Backbone bond lengths (Angstrom), bond angles and torsions (degrees), N, CA, C in turn:
res aa  C-N    CA-C-N  psi(-1)  N-CA   C-N-CA  omega(-1)  CA-C   N-CA-C  phi
1 M - - - 1.452 - - 1.530 108.42 -
2 T 1.319 116.47 131.56 1.462 122.57 179.25 1.514 109.43 -93.91
3 M 1.321 116.10 131.90 1.470 120.63 177.91 1.527 108.41 -88.74
4 L 1.297 115.93 132.71 1.458 121.18 177.11 1.520 109.44 -91.78
5 P 1.309 117.79 145.10 1.472 119.37 177.72 1.519 110.77 -64.20
6 L 1.320 115.63 147.99 1.457 121.12 -178.02 1.523 113.58 -92.95
7 M 1.286 117.80 1.45 1.463 120.53 -174.66 1.526 114.19 -53.54
8 P 1.343 120.68 -49.53 1.469 117.50 -177.36 1.524 112.59 -58.30
9 K 1.330 117.87 -43.05 1.464 120.24 179.95 1.522 110.37 -67.16
10 E 1.333 116.74 -41.49 1.458 119.92 178.94 1.520 110.54 -63.10
11 N 1.327 117.07 -41.83 1.462 120.13 178.85 1.521 111.08 -62.41
12 L 1.343 117.00 -42.87 1.457 119.74 179.52 1.521 110.20 -63.70
13 M 1.324 117.66 -37.09 1.464 120.73 177.99 1.529 110.55 -62.72
14 Q 1.329 117.42 -36.28 1.461 119.88 178.12 1.526 110.67 -64.94
15 Y 1.315 117.01 -40.19 1.468 120.16 177.38 1.527 110.21 -64.19
16 K 1.324 116.51 -40.47 1.466 120.20 179.25 1.525 110.28 -63.12
17 T 1.322 116.37 -40.71 1.467 120.52 179.04 1.524 110.41 -62.66
18 I 1.310 116.75 -43.16 1.467 121.23 179.27 1.528 110.28 -61.72
19 V 1.330 116.35 -47.22 1.469 120.76 -179.11 1.523 110.40 -63.25
20 L 1.326 117.11 -43.45 1.461 120.46 179.15 1.524 110.42 -59.25
21 E 1.324 117.45 -42.09 1.465 120.54 178.52 1.523 111.40 -64.03
22 L 1.330 117.11 -39.56 1.465 119.94 177.68 1.528 110.72 -63.07
23 L 1.326 116.20 -41.30 1.461 119.52 178.84 1.526 111.35 -68.30
24 Q 1.323 117.15 -36.13 1.460 120.08 179.13 1.526 111.33 -67.03
25 E 1.317 117.34 -26.81 1.466 120.83 175.15 1.528 110.77 -67.54
26 R 1.312 116.14 -24.01 1.462 122.47 176.79 1.526 106.40 -105.21
27 Q 1.317 115.66 75.38 1.461 123.31 -168.25 1.520 113.96 -53.84
28 E 1.323 117.64 -43.73 1.462 119.83 -178.66 1.521 111.34 -63.86
29 L 1.321 116.39 -44.77 1.462 120.81 178.24 1.523 109.87 -62.58
30 H 1.318 116.98 -45.86 1.470 121.74 178.86 1.526 110.44 -57.41
31 D 1.321 116.33 -47.74 1.468 120.63 -178.79 1.530 111.78 -63.47
32 Q 1.329 116.71 -41.08 1.467 120.42 179.55 1.529 110.53 -65.34
33 L 1.323 116.58 -43.27 1.462 119.81 179.07 1.528 110.80 -63.29
34 R 1.318 115.99 -42.64 1.470 120.70 179.78 1.531 110.15 -65.23
35 K 1.321 116.13 -46.27 1.465 121.32 -179.01 1.527 111.14 -59.29
36 N 1.321 116.61 -39.18 1.463 121.66 -178.38 1.528 113.43 -92.16
37 R 1.319 115.31 11.72 1.470 122.13 177.18 1.524 112.54 57.94
38 K 1.324 117.01 38.05 1.457 121.84 179.02 1.531 111.80 -117.74
39 L 1.325 116.57 4.01 1.464 119.69 -176.76 1.524 111.11 -64.65
40 L 1.316 118.27 -49.09 1.456 121.28 -177.79 1.522 111.15 -61.70
41 A 1.326 116.98 -45.69 1.465 120.37 179.47 1.528 110.99 -61.97
42 T 1.326 116.66 -40.10 1.466 120.98 179.65 1.523 110.71 -67.40
43 V 1.325 116.90 -43.61 1.470 120.66 177.86 1.526 109.86 -60.46
44 N 1.322 116.82 -45.74 1.467 120.37 -179.83 1.524 111.74 -62.06
45 L 1.325 116.24 -43.32 1.464 120.93 179.87 1.529 111.00 -60.27
46 Y 1.322 115.65 -51.69 1.459 119.17 -176.44 1.522 113.17 -73.64
47 A 1.319 117.78 -28.00 1.463 119.94 175.29 1.531 109.87 -65.44
48 G 1.316 116.32 -42.05 1.465 119.86 177.19 1.516 111.80 -63.91
49 Q 1.323 116.29 -40.88 1.465 119.79 179.06 1.531 111.08 -68.44
50 L 1.331 116.77 -38.68 1.459 120.48 178.34 1.521 110.10 -63.77
51 K 1.311 117.04 -43.21 1.467 121.81 179.60 1.527 110.34 -61.58
52 T 1.325 116.34 -46.80 1.461 120.78 179.72 1.524 111.16 -61.64
53 S 1.317 116.11 -44.90 1.465 120.57 179.05 1.521 111.17 -63.69
54 H 1.318 116.91 -42.49 1.465 121.32 179.67 1.523 110.16 -61.29
55 E 1.324 116.90 -46.92 1.464 120.57 -179.98 1.526 111.62 -63.19
56 S 1.322 115.84 -38.71 1.461 120.14 178.69 1.525 110.99 -64.29
57 W 1.330 116.19 -45.70 1.465 120.23 179.33 1.531 111.06 -65.65
58 K 1.333 117.39 -37.12 1.470 119.65 177.02 1.521 110.50 -60.17
59 A 1.333 116.38 -44.38 1.466 120.28 -179.97 1.523 111.08 -63.07
60 Q 1.340 115.99 -44.51 1.469 119.95 -179.58 1.524 111.55 -64.54
61 L 1.324 116.80 -44.54 1.463 120.33 -178.26 1.525 111.88 -70.81
62 T 1.314 116.62 -32.69 1.468 119.84 177.76 1.521 109.74 -63.08
63 Q 1.329 116.86 -41.68 1.465 120.41 177.57 1.519 111.36 -68.20
64 A 1.308 116.99 -41.34 1.459 121.02 -176.72 1.526 112.14 -73.09
65 K 1.318 116.92 -29.63 1.470 121.36 -175.96 1.522 110.39 -122.66
66 Q 1.312 115.70 56.32 1.460 120.01 -179.30 1.524 110.24 -57.85
67 G 1.323 115.23 137.12 1.447 120.69 -179.22 1.521 113.56 90.84
68 S 1.324 117.64 -6.95 1.462 120.71 178.39 1.518 110.32 -74.25
69 D 1.304 115.43 157.42 1.460 121.98 177.68 1.533 108.92 -62.89
70 P 1.336 118.44 124.62 1.466 121.03 -178.29 1.535 113.85 -57.91
71 S 1.311 117.73 -35.50 1.463 118.80 179.85 1.527 110.96 -69.98
72 Q 1.321 117.22 -33.84 1.466 121.08 176.62 1.529 110.04 -67.12
73 V 1.330 115.94 -42.59 1.464 120.82 178.54 1.529 109.65 -62.64
74 A 1.328 116.77 -43.56 1.462 121.06 -179.88 1.532 110.95 -62.58
75 S 1.318 116.88 -40.86 1.468 120.61 179.19 1.518 111.05 -65.51
76 E 1.321 116.43 -44.86 1.460 120.10 179.36 1.529 110.55 -63.72
77 A 1.327 116.66 -40.51 1.463 121.06 179.26 1.530 110.74 -63.53
78 L 1.337 116.87 -39.86 1.459 119.91 179.14 1.521 111.02 -66.75
79 E 1.321 117.19 -39.17 1.465 120.34 177.57 1.531 110.92 -59.24
80 I 1.319 116.26 -43.99 1.465 120.63 -179.19 1.529 110.02 -66.59
81 A 1.327 116.69 -45.37 1.466 120.91 -179.65 1.526 110.89 -62.57
82 L 1.317 117.34 -39.65 1.466 121.06 178.14 1.515 111.62 -65.50
83 K 1.314 116.05 -42.16 1.468 119.63 179.01 1.524 110.36 -61.32
84 E 1.332 116.42 -42.17 1.464 120.00 178.38 1.534 110.76 -61.74
85 L 1.326 116.70 -43.62 1.456 120.42 -179.97 1.529 110.97 -64.72
86 E 1.316 116.80 -44.17 1.469 120.24 179.55 1.520 111.78 -60.61
87 E 1.323 116.50 -35.95 1.460 120.44 179.62 1.524 111.67 -68.96
88 R 1.334 117.10 -25.66 1.470 120.50 179.06 1.522 112.02 -83.31
89 L 1.315 117.96 -20.78 1.458 121.10 -179.83 1.519 110.01 -80.62
90 P 1.336 117.12 150.54 1.465 119.10 175.95 1.526 110.05 -60.02
91 S 1.315 116.67 153.35 1.456 120.14 -179.95 1.516 110.26 -61.79
92 R 1.319 115.57 162.27 1.462 120.64 -176.59 1.507 112.50 -66.13
93 S 1.312 117.06 -28.00 1.463 119.48 177.79 1.516 108.30 -135.06
94 P 1.310 117.42 150.43 1.461 120.69 179.08 1.526 110.54 -59.99
95 P 1.338 117.18 155.44 1.458 122.03 -175.92 1.522 114.97 -50.27
96 N 1.332 118.60 -47.19 1.461 118.14 -176.91 1.524 112.11 -95.69
97 G 1.331 116.98 -0.09 1.454 120.76 175.67 1.508 115.15 85.05
98 D 1.331 118.13 -16.21 1.457 120.56 -177.80 1.523 113.00 -105.93
99 E 1.316 117.03 -29.15 1.447 120.71 -176.98 1.526 110.49 -84.57
100 S 1.311 115.18 146.42 1.451 118.70 171.19 1.521 107.23 -109.71
101 I 1.319 115.68 150.26 1.451 118.84 -179.80 1.522 108.64 -90.87
102 S 1.316 115.59 150.97 1.457 119.54 177.93 1.519 108.60 -82.96
103 L 1.313 116.48 162.53 1.456 120.83 177.83 1.519 110.31 -60.86
104 D 1.320 116.69 -40.95 1.459 120.00 179.27 1.524 111.18 -61.71
105 E 1.329 116.85 -41.13 1.467 120.32 178.07 1.524 110.50 -64.49
106 A 1.315 116.71 -41.34 1.464 120.70 179.65 1.521 110.92 -64.22
107 M 1.333 116.93 -45.72 1.463 120.23 -179.18 1.527 111.11 -66.36
108 T 1.331 117.34 -38.09 1.460 121.00 176.72 1.524 110.08 -62.57
109 F 1.330 116.16 -44.57 1.461 120.65 178.45 1.519 110.13 -60.35
110 L 1.324 117.23 -46.26 1.464 121.39 -179.09 1.511 111.75 -62.58
111 R 1.311 116.87 -43.38 1.478 120.10 -179.89 1.523 110.86 -64.64
112 R 1.318 116.22 -39.63 1.466 121.48 -178.50 1.531 111.30 -65.49
113 H 1.322 116.88 -32.76 1.450 121.16 -175.10 1.520 113.32 -104.45
114 T 1.314 116.98 16.97 1.451 121.06 179.58 1.514 109.22 -110.56
115 P 1.332 117.11 124.03 1.469 118.67 178.42 1.526 110.07 -69.64
116 P 1.326 117.60 150.41 1.468 119.59 178.49 1.519 110.55 -62.08
117 A 1.305 116.22 147.23 1.478 121.32 -178.45 1.502 111.53 -73.66
């Protein structure tokens, strides 16, 4: 029996951890997703999108900065991909500070600001 490397699964788990932390920073959204049993699906969706974006940025930066340290390029690409994801997520607090957003409003916002896969 041949053992396959675990890197792809481990890498995806890291993206899921990052996304989960971003959602936990937005406590109301996190709680609504958890309450409605949509947290896992949302984490999986955004982890896949984060991974795709990160890989895309790595490829672009590698071409633009030939000869650069690959780990530096990967870090810079992840920073850009994370910033893009954070911009698509609802803000940490509602605009006027008193209103809470509904799950439907949050999901609509996320869908509107998510590029097609």
